[in-house]
C-alpha positions as CSV (number, residue, x, y, z in Angstrom):
1,X,172.6,33.6,-7.6
2,X,175.7,33.2,-5.3
3,X,176.3,30.0,-3.5
4,X,174.4,29.8,-0.2
5,X,175.9,29.3,3.3
6,X,175.2,25.9,4.8
7,X,175.1,26.1,8.6
8,X,173.1,22.9,8.8
9,X,175.4,20.3,7.2
10,X,174.2,16.9,6.0
11,X,170.9,15.8,4.6
12,X,167.8,17.7,5.8
13,X,165.3,15.6,3.8
14,X,165.5,12.0,2.8
15,X,162.6,10.6,0.7
16,X,162.9,6.8,0.1
17,X,160.7,4.7,-2.2
18,X,157.5,6.7,-1.4
19,X,154.3,5.5,-3.0
20,X,150.7,6.9,-2.5
21,X,147.4,6.0,-4.1
22,X,143.9,7.6,-3.8
23,X,140.5,6.3,-4.7
24,X,138.3,8.7,-6.8
25,X,135.0,7.8,-8.4
26,X,135.7,4.1,-7.8
27,X,139.0,4.3,-9.6
28,X,142.5,3.8,-8.1
29,X,144.8,6.7,-8.8
30,X,148.5,6.3,-8.4
31,X,149.7,9.7,-7.2
32,X,153.3,8.7,-6.4
33,X,155.3,5.6,-7.3
34,X,158.7,4.7,-5.8
35,X,159.9,8.3,-5.4
36,X,163.3,8.7,-3.8
37,X,165.6,11.8,-3.4
38,X,167.6,13.7,-0.8
39,X,167.9,17.4,-0.1
40,X,171.0,19.1,1.4
41,X,171.0,22.1,3.6
42,X,171.1,25.7,2.3
43,X,169.7,25.0,-1.1
44,X,166.7,26.0,-3.3
45,X,165.2,22.9,-4.9
46,X,162.5,23.2,-7.6
47,X,159.7,20.6,-7.8
48,X,158.6,20.6,-11.4
49,X,156.0,18.6,-13.3
50,X,152.7,18.9,-15.3
51,X,149.3,18.8,-13.7
52,X,148.6,15.7,-11.7
53,X,152.3,14.8,-11.5
54,X,152.1,14.4,-7.7
55,X,153.8,17.6,-6.6
56,X,151.2,18.7,-4.0
57,X,150.8,15.1,-2.7
58,X,154.6,14.9,-2.2
59,X,154.6,18.2,-0.3
60,X,151.8,17.1,2.0
61,X,153.6,13.8,2.7
62,X,156.8,15.6,3.6
63,X,154.8,17.9,5.9
64,X,153.3,14.9,7.7
65,X,149.8,15.8,6.6
66,X,149.3,12.5,4.6
67,X,150.5,9.0,5.3
68,X,152.4,7.1,2.5
69,X,151.3,3.6,1.4
70,X,154.9,2.6,1.4
71,X,158.4,4.0,1.8
72,X,159.8,6.4,4.4
73,X,160.4,10.2,4.8
74,X,162.9,11.6,7.2
75,X,162.7,15.3,7.8
76,X,165.4,17.0,10.0
77,X,166.2,13.5,11.4
78,X,162.6,12.8,12.3
79,X,160.2,10.3,10.8
80,X,157.4,12.3,9.0
81,X,154.9,9.5,9.6
82,X,155.6,8.7,13.3
83,X,156.7,12.2,14.4
84,X,154.4,14.3,12.2
85,X,153.6,16.9,14.9
86,X,157.3,17.4,15.6
87,X,158.0,17.7,11.9
88,X,155.3,20.3,11.5
89,X,156.7,22.3,14.4
90,X,160.2,22.5,12.8
91,X,159.3,23.2,9.1
92,X,157.4,25.9,7.3
93,X,154.7,24.9,4.8
94,X,152.8,27.3,2.6
95,X,150.1,25.4,0.5
96,X,148.7,26.7,-2.8
97,X,145.7,28.3,-1.1
98,X,147.2,29.7,2.1
99,X,144.7,30.2,4.9
100,X,144.7,34.0,5.5
101,X,141.8,35.4,7.4
102,X,140.6,38.1,5.2
103,X,138.5,39.8,7.8
104,X,141.6,40.2,10.0
105,X,144.3,42.8,9.5
106,X,147.8,42.0,8.5
107,X,148.9,42.4,12.2
108,X,146.1,40.2,13.4
109,X,147.0,37.5,11.0
110,X,150.6,37.5,12.2
111,X,149.4,37.3,15.8
112,X,147.1,34.4,15.0
113,X,149.8,32.4,13.4
114,X,152.3,33.3,16.1
115,X,149.8,31.9,18.6
116,X,149.3,28.7,16.5
117,X,153.1,28.2,16.2
118,X,153.7,28.9,19.9
119,X,156.1,31.8,19.4
120,X,156.9,33.4,22.8
121,X,155.4,36.9,23.1
122,X,158.8,38.5,24.0
123,X,160.2,37.3,20.6
124,X,157.3,38.5,18.4
125,X,158.0,42.3,18.0
126,X,161.5,41.8,16.6
127,X,160.4,39.0,14.4
128,X,157.4,41.0,13.1
129,X,159.7,43.9,12.2
130,X,162.0,41.6,10.3
131,X,159.2,40.0,8.4
132,X,157.4,43.2,7.5
133,X,160.7,44.8,6.3
134,X,161.5,41.7,4.3
135,X,158.1,41.6,2.6
136,X,157.6,45.4,2.2
137,X,154.4,45.2,4.2
138,X,155.4,47.6,7.0
139,X,153.0,50.4,5.9
140,X,150.1,47.9,5.7
141,X,150.0,46.2,9.1
142,X,146.5,47.7,9.8
143,X,145.0,46.9,6.4
144,X,142.5,44.0,6.2
145,X,144.1,41.0,4.5
146,X,141.1,40.9,2.1
147,X,142.0,44.3,0.8
148,X,145.5,43.4,-0.2
149,X,146.5,42.8,-3.8
150,X,147.3,39.2,-4.9
151,X,151.0,39.7,-4.6
152,X,150.7,41.3,-1.1
153,X,148.6,38.4,0.1
154,X,151.2,35.9,-1.1
155,X,153.9,37.8,0.8
156,X,151.7,38.0,3.9
157,X,151.1,34.2,3.6
158,X,154.9,33.7,3.5
159,X,155.4,36.0,6.5
160,X,152.9,34.0,8.5
161,X,154.6,30.8,7.5
162,X,157.9,32.3,8.7
163,X,156.8,33.6,12.1
164,X,158.8,30.8,13.6
165,X,161.9,30.5,11.5
166,X,162.1,27.0,10.0
167,X,165.1,25.1,8.8
168,X,163.1,23.7,5.9
169,X,160.5,25.7,4.0
170,X,158.0,24.0,1.7
171,X,156.3,26.3,-0.9
172,X,153.6,24.9,-3.1
173,X,153.4,27.2,-6.2
174,X,153.9,30.4,-4.2
175,X,154.0,32.7,-7.3
176,X,150.8,31.5,-9.1
177,X,148.5,34.4,-9.9
178,X,150.8,37.2,-8.9
179,X,152.3,39.8,-11.3
180,X,155.9,39.8,-12.4
181,X,156.9,42.6,-10.0
182,X,155.5,40.6,-7.0
183,X,157.0,37.4,-8.4
184,X,160.5,39.0,-8.6
185,X,160.0,40.3,-5.0
186,X,159.0,36.9,-3.7
187,X,162.1,35.3,-5.2
188,X,164.3,38.0,-3.7
189,X,162.9,37.0,-0.3
190,X,163.6,33.3,-1.0
191,X,167.2,34.1,-1.9
192,X,167.6,36.2,1.2
193,X,166.3,33.4,3.5
194,X,168.7,30.9,2.0
195,X,171.7,33.2,1.9
196,X,171.3,34.9,5.3
197,X,169.6,32.3,7.4
198,X,170.9,29.1,5.8
199,X,167.3,28.0,5.2
200,X,166.5,25.1,2.8
201,X,163.6,25.6,0.4
202,X,161.6,23.1,-1.6
203,X,159.2,24.8,-4.0
204,X,156.9,23.7,-6.8
205,X,156.2,26.1,-9.6
206,X,154.3,26.4,-12.9
207,X,156.8,28.9,-14.2
208,X,159.7,27.0,-15.9
209,X,161.9,30.1,-15.9
210,X,161.8,29.9,-12.1
211,X,163.3,26.4,-12.3
212,X,166.5,27.9,-13.7
213,X,166.8,30.0,-10.5
214,X,167.0,26.9,-8.4
215,X,170.2,25.1,-7.3
216,X,168.7,21.8,-8.3
217,X,165.4,20.5,-9.9
218,X,163.3,17.4,-9.3
219,X,161.2,16.5,-12.4
220,X,158.0,14.6,-11.6
221,X,155.6,13.0,-14.2
222,X,152.6,10.8,-13.4
223,X,153.9,10.2,-9.9
224,X,157.4,9.1,-10.9
225,X,160.7,11.0,-10.6
226,X,162.1,11.4,-14.1
227,X,165.3,13.2,-13.2
228,X,167.1,15.4,-10.8
229,X,170.1,17.7,-10.9
230,X,171.1,21.3,-11.7
231,X,168.8,23.0,-14.3
232,X,171.8,23.5,-16.6
233,X,172.4,19.8,-16.8
234,X,168.8,19.3,-18.1
235,X,169.3,22.0,-20.8
236,X,172.7,20.9,-22.0
237,X,171.3,17.5,-23.2
238,X,169.6,19.5,-26.0
239,X,172.7,21.2,-27.4
240,X,172.4,21.5,-31.2
241,X,168.6,21.0,-31.2
242,X,167.2,24.5,-30.5
243,X,166.8,27.3,-33.1
244,X,165.1,30.7,-33.6
245,X,163.0,31.1,-36.7
246,X,161.8,34.4,-38.2
247,X,159.7,34.9,-41.3
248,X,159.3,38.6,-41.9
249,X,155.8,39.6,-42.9
250,X,154.2,36.5,-41.4
251,X,152.1,36.8,-38.2
252,X,153.9,35.1,-35.3
253,X,151.0,33.0,-34.3
254,X,150.6,31.7,-37.8
255,X,154.3,31.0,-38.1
256,X,154.2,29.1,-34.8
257,X,151.2,27.0,-36.0
258,X,153.0,26.1,-39.3
259,X,156.2,25.2,-37.5
260,X,154.4,23.0,-35.0
261,X,153.4,20.8,-38.1
262,X,156.8,21.0,-39.8
263,X,158.8,17.7,-40.2
264,X,161.4,17.1,-37.5
265,X,160.0,19.8,-35.1
266,X,159.2,18.6,-31.6
267,X,158.2,21.9,-30.1
268,X,157.5,25.5,-31.3
269,X,156.7,28.4,-29.0
270,X,156.7,32.2,-29.7
271,X,159.7,34.0,-28.2
272,X,159.9,37.7,-28.8
273,X,159.7,38.5,-32.5
274,X,160.6,34.9,-33.5
275,X,159.5,31.4,-32.9
276,X,161.7,29.1,-30.8
277,X,161.8,25.5,-32.0
278,X,163.2,22.2,-30.7
279,X,164.2,19.6,-33.2
280,X,163.9,15.8,-32.7
281,X,167.5,15.5,-33.8
282,X,170.6,17.7,-33.5
283,X,170.5,18.8,-37.1
284,X,170.2,22.3,-38.4
285,X,166.8,22.6,-40.2
286,X,166.5,23.9,-43.7
287,X,164.0,26.7,-44.5
288,X,162.6,24.8,-47.5
289,X,161.7,21.9,-45.3
290,X,160.3,23.9,-42.4
291,X,158.3,26.5,-44.4
292,X,158.1,25.5,-48.1
293,X,157.1,28.4,-50.3
294,X,157.3,31.0,-47.6
295,X,160.2,33.1,-49.1
296,X,162.7,34.7,-46.8
297,X,163.2,32.7,-43.6
298,X,165.9,33.3,-41.0
299,X,167.0,30.4,-38.9
300,X,169.6,30.8,-36.1
301,X,170.9,28.4,-33.5
302,X,170.2,29.4,-29.9
303,X,171.2,28.0,-26.5
304,X,168.8,25.4,-25.0
305,X,167.0,26.2,-21.7
306,X,165.4,24.1,-19.0
307,X,161.9,24.4,-20.5
308,X,163.1,22.8,-23.7
309,X,164.2,19.8,-21.8
310,X,161.0,19.7,-19.8
311,X,158.8,19.6,-22.9
312,X,161.1,17.1,-24.6
313,X,161.1,14.6,-21.7
314,X,157.3,14.9,-21.1
315,X,156.3,14.6,-24.7
316,X,158.5,11.5,-25.1
317,X,156.3,9.8,-22.4
318,X,152.9,10.7,-23.9
319,X,151.1,9.1,-26.9
320,X,152.2,10.9,-30.1
321,X,149.6,13.4,-31.2
322,X,149.3,15.2,-34.5
323,X,148.6,18.9,-33.8
324,X,144.8,19.2,-34.3
325,X,143.2,22.1,-36.1
326,X,140.6,23.9,-34.0
327,X,137.4,22.6,-35.4
328,X,134.8,25.2,-36.4
329,X,131.9,24.7,-34.1
330,X,128.4,24.1,-35.4
331,X,127.0,27.5,-36.1
332,X,124.1,28.7,-33.9
333,X,122.9,31.5,-36.1
334,X,125.5,34.1,-35.1
335,X,127.2,36.2,-37.7
336,X,130.9,37.1,-38.0
337,X,131.8,40.6,-36.8
338,X,134.0,43.0,-38.7
339,X,135.8,46.2,-37.9
340,X,136.1,47.6,-34.3
341,X,134.2,45.3,-31.9
342,X,135.2,46.8,-28.5
343,X,135.2,50.6,-28.0
344,X,136.2,52.0,-24.6
345,X,136.2,55.7,-24.0
346,X,137.1,57.5,-20.7
347,X,135.8,54.5,-18.8
348,X,135.8,54.8,-15.0
349,X,134.6,52.7,-12.1
350,X,134.5,54.1,-8.5
351,X,133.9,52.3,-5.2
352,X,133.0,55.1,-2.8
353,X,135.9,57.5,-3.1
354,X,138.3,54.9,-4.6
355,X,138.8,54.8,-8.3
356,X,139.5,51.2,-9.5
357,X,139.5,52.4,-13.1
358,X,139.9,56.0,-14.3
359,X,139.6,57.5,-17.8
360,X,140.5,54.3,-19.7
361,X,140.3,54.4,-23.5
362,X,141.2,51.8,-26.2
363,X,139.6,49.9,-29.0
364,X,139.9,46.3,-30.3
365,X,139.4,45.0,-33.8
366,X,137.7,41.9,-35.0
367,X,140.0,38.8,-34.9
368,X,142.5,40.6,-32.7
369,X,144.2,39.0,-29.7
370,X,144.4,42.0,-27.3
371,X,146.2,41.8,-23.9
372,X,145.2,43.7,-20.7
373,X,148.1,43.8,-18.3
374,X,149.0,45.3,-15.0
375,X,150.3,44.6,-11.6
376,X,147.9,43.0,-9.0
377,X,145.3,45.7,-8.1
378,X,145.8,47.7,-11.4
379,X,142.1,47.4,-12.3
380,X,142.2,44.6,-14.9
381,X,139.5,42.4,-13.5
382,X,137.2,45.4,-12.8
383,X,137.6,46.5,-16.4
384,X,136.9,42.9,-17.6
385,X,133.7,42.8,-15.6
386,X,132.5,46.1,-17.0
387,X,133.2,45.0,-20.6
388,X,131.2,41.8,-19.9
389,X,128.3,43.7,-18.6
390,X,128.7,42.3,-15.1
391,X,129.5,45.6,-13.5
392,X,128.1,49.0,-14.4
393,X,130.6,51.8,-15.1
394,X,130.7,55.0,-13.0
395,X,131.6,57.0,-16.1
396,X,132.6,57.0,-19.7
397,X,131.2,54.8,-22.5
398,X,131.8,51.3,-23.8
399,X,130.4,49.4,-26.7
400,X,130.9,45.7,-27.3
401,X,129.8,43.9,-30.5
402,X,128.2,47.2,-31.6
403,X,126.0,47.3,-28.4
404,X,126.1,50.1,-25.8
405,X,126.5,48.3,-22.5
406,X,124.7,51.0,-20.6
407,X,121.6,50.4,-22.6
408,X,121.6,46.7,-23.6
409,X,124.0,44.7,-21.5
410,X,122.0,41.5,-21.9
411,X,122.1,41.8,-25.7
412,X,125.9,42.2,-25.6
413,X,126.4,39.3,-23.2
414,X,124.7,37.0,-25.7
415,X,127.5,37.7,-28.1
416,X,130.5,37.2,-25.8
417,X,132.1,34.3,-23.9
418,X,133.7,34.8,-20.5
419,X,136.3,32.6,-18.8
420,X,136.8,34.0,-15.3
421,X,139.9,34.1,-13.2
422,X,138.4,31.5,-10.8
423,X,136.7,28.7,-12.7
424,X,132.9,29.1,-12.7
425,X,132.2,25.4,-13.1
426,X,129.7,23.4,-11.1
427,X,132.0,21.0,-9.4
428,X,129.3,18.7,-8.1
429,X,128.1,18.1,-11.7
430,X,129.8,15.9,-14.3
431,X,131.7,17.2,-17.3
432,X,128.7,16.5,-19.6
433,X,126.2,18.0,-17.1
434,X,128.2,21.2,-17.0
435,X,128.2,21.4,-20.8
436,X,124.5,20.7,-20.9
437,X,123.9,23.4,-18.3
438,X,125.8,26.1,-20.1
439,X,124.3,25.1,-23.5
440,X,120.8,25.5,-22.0
441,X,121.7,28.7,-20.2
442,X,122.7,30.2,-23.6
443,X,119.3,29.1,-25.0
444,X,120.4,26.1,-27.0
445,X,117.7,23.4,-27.4
446,X,117.1,20.3,-29.4
447,X,119.5,19.3,-32.1
448,X,121.8,22.4,-31.8
449,X,122.2,21.7,-28.1
450,X,123.2,18.1,-28.7
451,X,125.6,19.0,-31.6
452,X,127.3,21.6,-29.5
453,X,127.9,19.4,-26.5
454,X,129.2,16.6,-28.8
455,X,131.5,19.1,-30.5
456,X,132.9,20.3,-27.1
457,X,133.5,16.7,-25.9
458,X,135.4,15.9,-29.1
459,X,137.3,19.1,-29.6
460,X,138.5,19.5,-26.1
461,X,139.2,15.7,-25.6
462,X,136.8,15.4,-22.7
463,X,134.9,12.4,-23.9
464,X,136.7,10.0,-21.5
465,X,135.9,12.4,-18.6
466,X,132.2,13.0,-19.6
467,X,130.9,11.1,-16.5
468,X,133.4,12.5,-14.0
469,X,132.6,15.3,-11.6
470,X,134.3,18.5,-12.5
471,X,135.8,18.7,-9.0
472,X,137.9,15.6,-9.8
473,X,139.5,16.9,-13.0
474,X,143.2,17.9,-13.1
475,X,143.6,21.7,-13.5
476,X,144.4,21.5,-17.2
477,X,141.2,19.6,-17.9
478,X,139.2,22.0,-15.8
479,X,140.6,24.8,-18.0
480,X,139.5,22.9,-21.1
481,X,136.0,22.4,-19.7
482,X,135.8,26.1,-18.7
483,X,136.8,27.2,-22.2
484,X,134.4,24.8,-23.8
485,X,131.6,26.2,-21.6
486,X,132.5,29.8,-22.6
487,X,132.2,28.8,-26.3
488,X,128.9,26.9,-26.2
489,X,126.9,29.7,-27.8
490,X,129.5,30.4,-30.5
491,X,130.5,33.9,-29.3
492,X,132.4,36.2,-31.6
493,X,134.2,37.9,-28.7
494,X,136.0,35.9,-25.9
495,X,137.1,37.4,-22.6
496,X,139.8,35.4,-20.8
497,X,140.8,36.5,-17.3
498,X,144.1,34.9,-16.4
499,X,143.0,31.6,-18.1
500,X,146.4,29.8,-17.8
501,X,147.1,30.7,-14.1
502,X,148.5,27.6,-12.4
503,X,148.4,25.2,-15.4
504,X,151.5,23.5,-16.7
505,X,153.5,24.5,-19.8
506,X,152.0,21.7,-21.9
507,X,148.4,22.8,-21.1
508,X,149.4,26.4,-21.9
509,X,150.8,25.5,-25.3
510,X,147.6,23.6,-26.1
511,X,145.4,26.5,-24.9
512,X,147.2,29.1,-27.0
513,X,147.1,26.8,-30.1
514,X,143.3,27.0,-29.7
515,X,143.3,30.7,-29.2
516,X,145.5,31.3,-32.3
517,X,143.1,29.1,-34.4
518,X,140.1,31.0,-33.1
519,X,141.7,34.3,-34.0
520,X,142.3,33.1,-37.5
521,X,138.5,32.4,-37.7
522,X,137.8,36.0,-36.8
523,X,137.0,35.6,-33.1
524,X,138.2,38.5,-31.0
525,X,140.1,37.6,-27.8
526,X,140.8,39.9,-24.9
527,X,143.0,38.3,-22.3
528,X,144.8,39.1,-19.1
529,X,147.9,37.1,-18.0
530,X,150.8,37.2,-15.6
531,X,152.9,35.0,-18.0
532,X,155.0,37.6,-19.8
533,X,155.9,35.1,-22.6
534,X,152.2,34.7,-23.4
535,X,152.0,38.5,-24.0
536,X,154.0,37.8,-27.2
537,X,150.9,36.1,-28.6
538,X,149.0,39.3,-28.5
539,X,148.6,41.6,-31.5
540,X,148.4,44.7,-29.1
541,X,148.1,45.2,-25.4
542,X,147.4,47.8,-22.7
543,X,149.4,48.1,-19.6
544,X,147.4,49.5,-16.6
545,X,148.7,51.0,-13.4
546,X,146.6,52.3,-10.5
547,X,143.4,52.0,-12.7
548,X,144.8,54.1,-15.6
549,X,146.3,53.4,-19.0
550,X,150.1,53.4,-18.7
551,X,151.0,52.1,-22.2
552,X,149.2,50.9,-25.4
553,X,150.9,49.3,-28.4
554,X,152.3,46.1,-29.9
555,X,154.6,43.9,-27.8
556,X,157.5,45.3,-29.9
557,X,156.3,48.9,-29.1
558,X,156.2,48.1,-25.3
559,X,159.7,46.7,-25.3
560,X,161.1,49.5,-27.3
561,X,159.6,52.1,-24.9
562,X,161.4,50.4,-22.0
563,X,164.8,50.0,-23.7
564,X,167.7,51.7,-22.0
565,X,171.4,51.9,-22.2
566,X,171.7,49.1,-19.6
567,X,169.0,47.0,-21.3
568,X,168.9,47.8,-25.0
569,X,166.8,44.7,-25.8
570,X,164.6,44.0,-22.7
571,X,162.4,41.0,-22.5
572,X,158.7,41.6,-22.1
573,X,159.0,40.9,-18.3
574,X,161.9,43.4,-18.1
575,X,159.8,46.0,-20.0
576,X,156.7,45.4,-17.8
577,X,158.6,45.7,-14.6
578,X,160.5,48.8,-15.8
579,X,157.3,50.6,-16.8
580,X,155.5,49.7,-13.6
581,X,158.4,50.8,-11.4
582,X,158.9,54.1,-13.3
583,X,155.2,54.8,-12.8
584,X,155.4,54.0,-9.1
585,X,158.4,56.3,-8.7
586,X,156.6,59.2,-10.5
587,X,153.5,58.6,-8.3
588,X,155.6,58.7,-5.1
589,X,157.4,61.8,-6.2
590,X,154.2,63.6,-6.8
């Protein structure tokens, strides 16, 4: 990214010794403690931190929506506490759940926010044209917001925030839940705002590769500022400690799990066909020490990245934990499944004249981790709901766990677990009450019921939260609880619809460690995700576009299919975007 112009010299935002506490369930929670930093004009600053780090609280304080317990915040020369209305009139703030009115059209949403922001009517037409052109929404101004894809909703939310051009733009995780194509488009818009309009942007994100796109990064943990500076400065502190490890013939997930337990290894994550490791010390590891008895092992030094620094700093502040094997749950009478466990043939789903899914065919074997990918609106969630027996197909056939879903959907549902895109927890109930409810709903009584709830509390480290309402849990713990609930009846097939959306990298690592262990036990996992690095954990995957199968194969197959002279070794994100864009070009040409 080229250096941005700076038409507004000086400090736009000055945060000085800010602290903020909340009361929850009779407990005092320190959301922020003595946080101080300054932002200059014409820069993109990333606000990075794990769940419950204080990112959203800090955003709301800067926007004048909360009052600090102590400290001061000066925004564009105004006190955010005393002059909150003036601050709100001069900045743009897009929260995580932006308030679009889904029963209004794109144009009507723009008009509403222009009214709220006091934009003169004579200025609106030109501003609308500029925003619609920037976001690519010009052809959709009459479409209801509720009928837009996830990525288009995010872009409309951004357009509504920008109806009155602000000098400072606050974006709270603007790319969560959107596909890589839409994510790249949103970043192009952000760059353009900074470059062409001299706007300053403060954004929080769960994607650590996005941190590397920022001019500077603020790293928060448990309400404290751990560090600030250019992303490259964070990474350079780990020179000599990052390596790529390959063990030909060994499953990547198994290799990762073994390396996580190897002496001297601080972090291990799948990257492409290898496993990326971070060592505690800047010493080249030896194969015999990392993987004793494994035969041929290739170890190569690689450049550190911001994510390596993030994980290293956060883990240094947490109690040391030995990686825990995924405990086999108490059996409830189910039997392991072998062979093909999901069979989809010419599957279709029609809503009126619109085909959400058309002629989709694939199969999944027992113990396989199978990915279902596509841009927002490709038909992934509709396919998921049909496979879970929650939505009847319009055509074709599908069998799950040996059961024809057209004939015995209830019988099939008893053998599967489902973790939905939006957590289906009962937030007014405690953690234990949720587990008790789901255990009862799956027919567990007496001793098996008690054993399973105890297993879930121990395995998912929820015991200390057992009496807390689900609504008060950090996002990562809500994810744990949702997964535990989906496993209460010991299913042999697990459906996960964007299970890691919005959770931090530490929670994602823990989540995938559990999934890898379940796969080793023969549990079949079908997953959708917008994190392209997570796709590398899949044995095979399908990429969907416009409700149809675009590509089927291993991650290596998918990347090979997208290779070109310009990109001979594309990343999974590069491959995904190339395939989706090629499909869209063919569709437009026809």
